C-alpha positions as CSV (number, residue, x, y, z in Angstrom):
1,M,0.2,0.2,-0.1
2,L,1.3,3.6,-0.7
3,V,0.9,5.8,2.1
4,Q,1.7,9.7,1.2
5,L,3.5,11.8,4.1
6,R,2.9,15.6,3.1
7,C,6.5,16.8,4.4
8,C,6.1,20.6,3.4
9,L,3.6,23.0,1.9
10,R,5.7,25.5,0.7
11,A,9.1,26.6,0.5
12,I,10.7,27.6,3.7
13,A,14.4,29.2,4.0
14,I,16.3,26.8,6.8
15,A,20.3,28.4,7.7
16,G,20.4,29.2,4.0
17,A,18.8,26.5,2.2
18,L,15.7,26.2,0.9
19,V,13.4,23.6,1.1
20,L,11.3,23.3,-1.3
21,P,7.5,21.3,-0.8
22,M,7.3,17.8,-1.6
23,T,5.1,15.0,-1.1
24,T,6.4,12.2,0.0
25,F,5.3,8.1,-1.4
26,V,6.4,5.3,1.3
27,C,5.2,1.7,0.7
28,V,4.3,0.3,3.8
29,P,2.2,-2.7,4.6
30,P,-1.7,-2.2,4.8
31,A,-1.5,-3.2,8.5
32,L,1.4,-0.4,9.4
33,A,-1.2,2.5,7.5
34,A,-4.3,1.1,9.6
35,S,-1.8,1.5,12.8
36,L,-0.6,4.5,11.8
37,A,-3.9,6.0,11.6
38,Q,-4.9,4.8,14.6
39,D,-1.8,6.2,16.4
40,K,-2.9,9.5,14.6
41,S,-6.5,9.4,16.1
42,V,-5.0,8.8,19.6
43,V,-2.5,11.2,19.4
44,D,-5.3,14.1,18.2
45,A,-6.8,13.3,21.3
46,A,-3.6,13.5,23.7
47,K,-3.0,16.8,21.5
48,A,-6.8,18.3,22.6
49,Q,-6.5,17.7,26.1
50,G,-2.9,19.5,26.0
51,I,-0.7,15.6,26.7
52,V,1.0,15.9,23.4
53,G,2.7,18.7,21.2
54,E,4.5,19.7,18.7
55,Q,7.8,20.7,19.1
56,G,10.6,22.7,16.9
57,D,12.4,20.2,15.5
58,G,9.2,18.3,13.5
59,F,8.5,15.7,16.5
60,L,6.1,15.2,19.0
61,G,6.4,15.4,22.7
62,F,4.9,15.3,26.5
63,V,3.5,18.8,27.6
64,K,3.3,17.2,31.3
65,G,6.6,14.7,30.8
66,S,4.7,11.5,30.4
67,A,1.7,9.8,29.1
68,D,0.1,6.0,29.2
69,A,1.0,3.5,27.3
70,G,-0.8,3.6,25.0
71,T,-0.3,7.3,24.0
72,T,3.4,6.7,24.0
73,Q,3.6,4.0,21.5
74,A,1.5,6.5,19.7
75,V,4.1,9.3,19.7
76,N,6.8,6.8,18.9
77,E,5.4,5.1,15.9
78,I,4.5,8.7,14.3
79,N,7.7,10.5,15.5
80,S,9.6,7.2,14.0
81,A,7.5,7.8,10.2
82,R,8.4,11.3,10.8
83,L,12.0,10.8,11.3
84,E,12.0,8.5,7.7
85,T,10.4,11.1,6.1
86,Y,12.7,14.0,7.1
87,R,15.7,11.7,5.8
88,Q,13.7,10.6,2.7
89,T,12.9,14.8,2.1
90,A,17.1,15.4,3.1
91,A,18.0,13.3,0.8
92,K,16.2,14.7,-2.0
93,T,17.0,18.0,-1.4
94,G,20.5,18.3,-0.2
95,V,19.4,19.7,3.8
96,T,19.6,18.1,7.2
97,P,16.9,15.8,8.4
98,E,17.3,18.2,11.3
99,A,16.1,21.6,8.5
100,A,13.7,19.5,6.9
101,G,11.9,18.8,10.5
102,Q,12.2,22.2,11.6
103,A,10.7,23.2,8.1
104,V,7.7,20.8,8.5
105,A,7.8,22.1,12.6
106,I,7.2,25.8,11.3
107,Q,4.5,24.3,9.1
108,L,2.6,22.7,12.2
109,Q,2.3,25.4,14.0
110,G,0.9,27.4,12.0
111,R,-1.9,25.4,11.3
112,M,-2.4,24.5,15.2
113,P,-5.8,24.8,16.6
114,A,-5.9,27.3,19.3
115,G,-5.7,25.7,23.2
116,Q,-2.8,23.6,21.5
117,Y,0.4,23.5,23.0
118,F,3.9,23.7,20.7
119,K,7.6,23.9,22.1
120,P,10.0,26.1,20.0
121,L,13.9,25.0,20.2
122,G,15.9,25.7,22.8
123,G,11.9,26.9,24.8
124,S,9.2,26.0,27.0
125,W,6.2,24.3,25.9
126,V,3.4,27.5,24.7
127,Q,0.2,26.8,24.3
128,K,-1.5,28.8,20.9
């Protein structure tokens, strides 16, 4: 099964390099695709409760330090998928995976609904 992971929505300059809009397609087994969809539902609920937030590095983090086992597993699975996407983006665009993650974080922060949390690089959790 082909799963689409949208990496960047618009071009962003990071450390002098231009990260272009790109969609990455990754082949995953149907069971993994279903698992990621379920993980997203768990994480979306945790975000709405202020348990999980987006970080400036493009990964999910725990606002209050920890969460239950199911939420922790969902966050870890999504972060693993994001890391692979950032690596693929870096290979295609010539930026580092870290720069790709930071570019996505900027996009995610702009689209976050009010009440959710974001942690800028080197900063503390802030509620939007």
